[in-house]
C-alpha positions as CSV (number, residue, x, y, z in Angstrom):
1,X,130.6,147.5,-29.8
2,X,128.1,147.4,-32.5
3,X,129.4,147.8,-35.9
4,X,126.5,150.6,-36.9
5,X,127.3,152.0,-33.6
6,X,130.5,153.9,-34.8
7,X,129.4,155.1,-38.0
8,X,126.5,156.5,-36.8
9,X,128.4,158.3,-33.8
10,X,131.0,159.4,-36.6
11,X,127.6,161.0,-38.3
12,X,125.9,162.2,-35.3
13,X,129.6,163.6,-34.8
14,X,129.4,165.5,-38.7
15,X,126.2,167.4,-38.1
16,X,126.8,168.4,-35.0
17,X,130.1,170.5,-37.0
18,X,128.1,171.0,-39.7
19,X,125.7,173.3,-38.3
20,X,128.2,174.9,-35.6
21,X,130.2,175.7,-38.5
22,X,127.6,177.0,-41.5
23,X,125.4,179.5,-40.8
24,X,124.2,178.5,-44.7
25,X,123.2,175.3,-43.3
26,X,121.2,176.7,-39.7
27,X,119.5,178.7,-41.8
28,X,118.3,176.6,-44.7
29,X,117.5,173.9,-42.7
30,X,115.1,176.0,-40.1
31,X,113.8,177.8,-43.6
32,X,112.9,173.8,-44.9
33,X,111.2,173.0,-41.7
34,X,108.9,175.8,-41.4
35,X,108.0,175.4,-44.7
36,X,107.6,171.6,-43.7
37,X,105.5,172.7,-40.9
38,X,103.8,175.0,-43.4
39,X,102.9,172.0,-45.5
40,X,101.2,169.6,-42.9
41,X,99.5,172.7,-41.3
42,X,98.0,174.0,-44.3
43,X,95.5,170.8,-45.6
44,X,94.5,170.1,-41.6
45,X,93.8,174.1,-41.1
46,X,91.6,173.8,-44.8
47,X,90.8,170.3,-45.7
48,X,90.0,168.3,-42.4
49,X,87.2,170.5,-41.6
50,X,85.5,170.0,-45.0
51,X,86.9,166.3,-45.0
52,X,84.1,164.8,-42.8
53,X,81.4,165.6,-45.9
54,X,82.9,163.5,-48.5
55,X,85.1,160.6,-47.7
56,X,87.1,161.8,-51.3
57,X,89.1,164.8,-52.5
58,X,90.8,165.8,-55.2
59,X,94.6,165.3,-55.2
60,X,95.5,166.3,-58.8
61,X,94.2,169.1,-61.2
62,X,95.2,169.0,-64.6
63,X,94.8,172.0,-66.9
64,X,93.3,170.1,-69.9
65,X,91.1,167.6,-67.9
66,X,90.5,169.1,-65.0
67,X,90.6,167.2,-61.4
68,X,91.8,163.7,-62.7
69,X,92.4,162.3,-59.3
70,X,90.5,161.6,-56.4
71,X,91.4,159.8,-53.1
72,X,91.0,159.2,-49.5
73,X,91.9,162.3,-47.3
74,X,94.6,161.0,-45.8
75,X,96.5,160.6,-49.1
76,X,96.8,164.5,-48.9
77,X,99.6,163.8,-46.5
78,X,102.0,162.4,-49.0
79,X,103.5,165.3,-50.2
80,X,104.8,166.3,-46.0
81,X,105.6,163.2,-45.6
82,X,108.1,163.5,-49.1
83,X,109.3,166.4,-47.6
84,X,110.5,165.2,-44.7
85,X,111.5,162.3,-46.6
86,X,113.7,165.0,-49.0
87,X,114.8,167.2,-45.9
88,X,116.2,163.6,-43.9
89,X,118.3,162.0,-46.9
90,X,119.3,165.7,-47.8
91,X,120.7,166.6,-44.2
92,X,122.4,162.8,-44.1
93,X,124.3,163.8,-47.1
94,X,125.3,167.0,-46.1
95,X,126.5,165.7,-42.5
96,X,128.2,162.8,-45.2
97,X,130.1,164.8,-47.3
98,X,130.7,168.4,-44.8
99,X,134.2,167.6,-44.0
100,X,135.6,166.3,-47.4
101,X,133.1,168.3,-50.4
102,X,132.2,171.2,-48.9
103,X,130.1,172.4,-51.6
104,X,128.5,169.1,-52.3
105,X,127.1,170.2,-48.7
106,X,126.0,173.4,-49.2
107,X,124.6,172.3,-52.9
108,X,121.9,170.2,-50.9
109,X,121.7,173.0,-48.3
110,X,120.4,175.0,-50.6
111,X,118.2,173.0,-52.7
112,X,116.5,171.7,-49.5
113,X,114.5,175.0,-49.0
114,X,113.7,174.9,-52.9
115,X,112.0,171.2,-52.5
116,X,110.4,172.2,-49.7
117,X,109.1,175.5,-51.3
118,X,107.8,173.5,-54.7
119,X,106.1,170.9,-52.1
120,X,104.3,174.1,-50.0
121,X,102.9,175.8,-53.4
122,X,101.4,172.2,-54.5
123,X,99.9,171.7,-51.5
124,X,98.4,174.8,-51.2
125,X,96.7,174.4,-55.0
126,X,95.3,171.3,-53.8
127,X,93.5,172.8,-51.0
128,X,92.7,176.1,-53.4
129,X,91.2,173.2,-55.8
130,X,89.2,171.7,-52.8
131,X,88.0,174.3,-50.8
Protein backbone atom coordinates (compact mmCIF):
# COMPACT_ATOMS: atom_id res chain seq x y z
CA UNK A 1 0.00 0.00 0.00
CA UNK A 2 1.28 3.45 -0.91
CA UNK A 3 2.17 5.49 2.22
CA UNK A 4 -0.05 8.43 1.22
CA UNK A 5 -3.05 6.25 0.38
CA UNK A 6 -3.86 5.70 4.06
CA UNK A 7 -3.64 9.44 4.77
CA UNK A 8 -5.93 10.20 1.84
CA UNK A 9 -8.45 7.59 3.01
CA UNK A 10 -8.47 9.07 6.52
CA UNK A 11 -8.93 12.55 5.10
CA UNK A 12 -11.82 11.35 2.92
CA UNK A 13 -13.51 9.64 5.91
CA UNK A 14 -13.08 12.77 8.00
CA UNK A 15 -14.53 14.91 5.21
CA UNK A 16 -17.57 12.65 4.83
CA UNK A 17 -18.07 12.59 8.60
CA UNK A 18 -17.77 16.37 8.74
CA UNK A 19 -20.47 16.89 6.09
CA UNK A 20 -22.77 14.32 7.71
CA UNK A 21 -22.53 15.74 11.22
CA UNK A 22 -22.45 19.49 10.72
CA UNK A 23 -25.28 21.40 9.09
CA UNK A 24 -23.28 24.63 9.33
CA UNK A 25 -20.45 23.20 7.25
CA UNK A 26 -22.89 21.93 4.63
CA UNK A 27 -24.57 25.34 4.33
CA UNK A 28 -21.37 27.38 4.30
CA UNK A 29 -19.83 25.06 1.70
CA UNK A 30 -22.92 25.32 -0.50
CA UNK A 31 -22.95 29.12 -0.23
CA UNK A 32 -19.22 29.21 -1.01
CA UNK A 33 -19.65 27.06 -4.11
CA UNK A 34 -22.56 29.22 -5.32
CA UNK A 35 -20.53 32.39 -4.85
CA UNK A 36 -17.59 30.79 -6.67
CA UNK A 37 -19.83 29.84 -9.60
CA UNK A 38 -21.24 33.39 -9.67
CA UNK A 39 -17.69 34.77 -9.65
CA UNK A 40 -16.95 32.70 -12.76
CA UNK A 41 -20.21 33.43 -14.56
CA UNK A 42 -20.23 37.22 -14.17
CA UNK A 43 -17.13 37.84 -16.34
CA UNK A 44 -18.19 35.16 -18.81
CA UNK A 45 -21.56 36.88 -19.16
CA UNK A 46 -20.36 40.50 -19.33
CA UNK A 47 -16.65 40.62 -20.26
CA UNK A 48 -16.19 37.89 -22.87
CA UNK A 49 -18.72 39.39 -25.32
CA UNK A 50 -16.90 42.74 -25.31
CA UNK A 51 -13.43 41.18 -25.23
CA UNK A 52 -13.43 40.57 -28.97
CA UNK A 53 -13.28 44.34 -29.50
CA UNK A 54 -10.18 44.99 -27.42
CA UNK A 55 -7.34 42.66 -26.49
CA UNK A 56 -6.82 44.28 -23.07
CA UNK A 57 -9.25 45.04 -20.25
CA UNK A 58 -9.01 47.03 -17.03
CA UNK A 59 -8.04 44.75 -14.16
CA UNK A 60 -7.70 47.25 -11.31
CA UNK A 61 -9.20 50.62 -10.43
CA UNK A 62 -7.64 53.09 -8.01
CA UNK A 63 -9.67 56.05 -6.73
CA UNK A 64 -6.65 58.35 -6.99
CA UNK A 65 -5.37 57.39 -10.44
CA UNK A 66 -8.33 55.67 -12.09
CA UNK A 67 -7.60 52.48 -13.98
CA UNK A 68 -4.01 51.59 -13.17
CA UNK A 69 -3.70 48.00 -14.39
CA UNK A 70 -4.58 46.59 -17.79
CA UNK A 71 -4.12 43.04 -18.98
CA UNK A 72 -5.28 40.31 -21.32
CA UNK A 73 -8.80 38.97 -20.92
CA UNK A 74 -7.78 35.65 -19.40
CA UNK A 75 -6.27 37.43 -16.37
CA UNK A 76 -9.76 38.32 -15.17
CA UNK A 77 -10.15 34.68 -14.14
CA UNK A 78 -7.45 35.03 -11.50
CA UNK A 79 -10.10 35.88 -8.88
CA UNK A 80 -12.19 32.73 -9.49
CA UNK A 81 -9.01 30.63 -9.43
CA UNK A 82 -8.02 32.25 -6.15
CA UNK A 83 -11.50 31.56 -4.79
CA UNK A 84 -11.31 27.89 -5.79
CA UNK A 85 -7.90 27.62 -4.13
CA UNK A 86 -9.21 29.15 -0.88
CA UNK A 87 -12.25 26.89 -0.95
CA UNK A 88 -10.18 23.72 -1.38
CA UNK A 89 -7.59 24.70 1.22
CA UNK A 90 -10.25 25.65 3.76
CA UNK A 91 -12.13 22.39 3.17
CA UNK A 92 -8.92 20.43 3.70
CA UNK A 93 -8.17 22.31 6.92
CA UNK A 94 -11.73 21.74 8.08
CA UNK A 95 -11.54 18.02 7.35
CA UNK A 96 -8.19 17.66 9.14
CA UNK A 97 -9.29 19.55 12.23
CA UNK A 98 -12.95 18.48 12.52
CA UNK A 99 -12.35 15.45 14.75
CA UNK A 100 -10.01 17.11 17.22
CA UNK A 101 -10.70 20.86 17.05
CA UNK A 102 -14.27 21.50 15.96
CA UNK A 103 -14.09 25.19 16.77
CA UNK A 104 -11.22 25.68 14.31
CA UNK A 105 -13.15 23.79 11.63
CA UNK A 106 -16.22 25.96 12.23
CA UNK A 107 -14.07 29.10 12.06
CA UNK A 108 -12.77 28.08 8.63
CA UNK A 109 -16.31 27.10 7.60
CA UNK A 110 -17.54 30.59 8.47
CA UNK A 111 -14.56 32.33 6.87
CA UNK A 112 -14.89 30.60 3.50
CA UNK A 113 -18.17 32.29 2.38
CA UNK A 114 -16.81 35.63 3.58
CA UNK A 115 -13.73 35.26 1.36
CA UNK A 116 -15.89 34.12 -1.56
CA UNK A 117 -18.22 37.09 -1.10
CA UNK A 118 -15.30 39.55 -1.09
CA UNK A 119 -13.93 37.99 -4.28
CA UNK A 120 -17.41 38.14 -5.87
CA UNK A 121 -17.77 41.84 -5.03
CA UNK A 122 -14.29 42.50 -6.44
CA UNK A 123 -15.26 40.71 -9.64
CA UNK A 124 -18.49 42.70 -9.96
CA UNK A 125 -16.55 45.96 -9.52
CA UNK A 126 -14.01 44.92 -12.17
CA UNK A 127 -16.84 44.07 -14.55
CA UNK A 128 -18.53 47.42 -13.88
CA UNK A 129 -15.23 49.18 -14.58
CA UNK A 130 -15.04 47.53 -18.01
CA UNK A 131 -18.66 47.88 -19.08
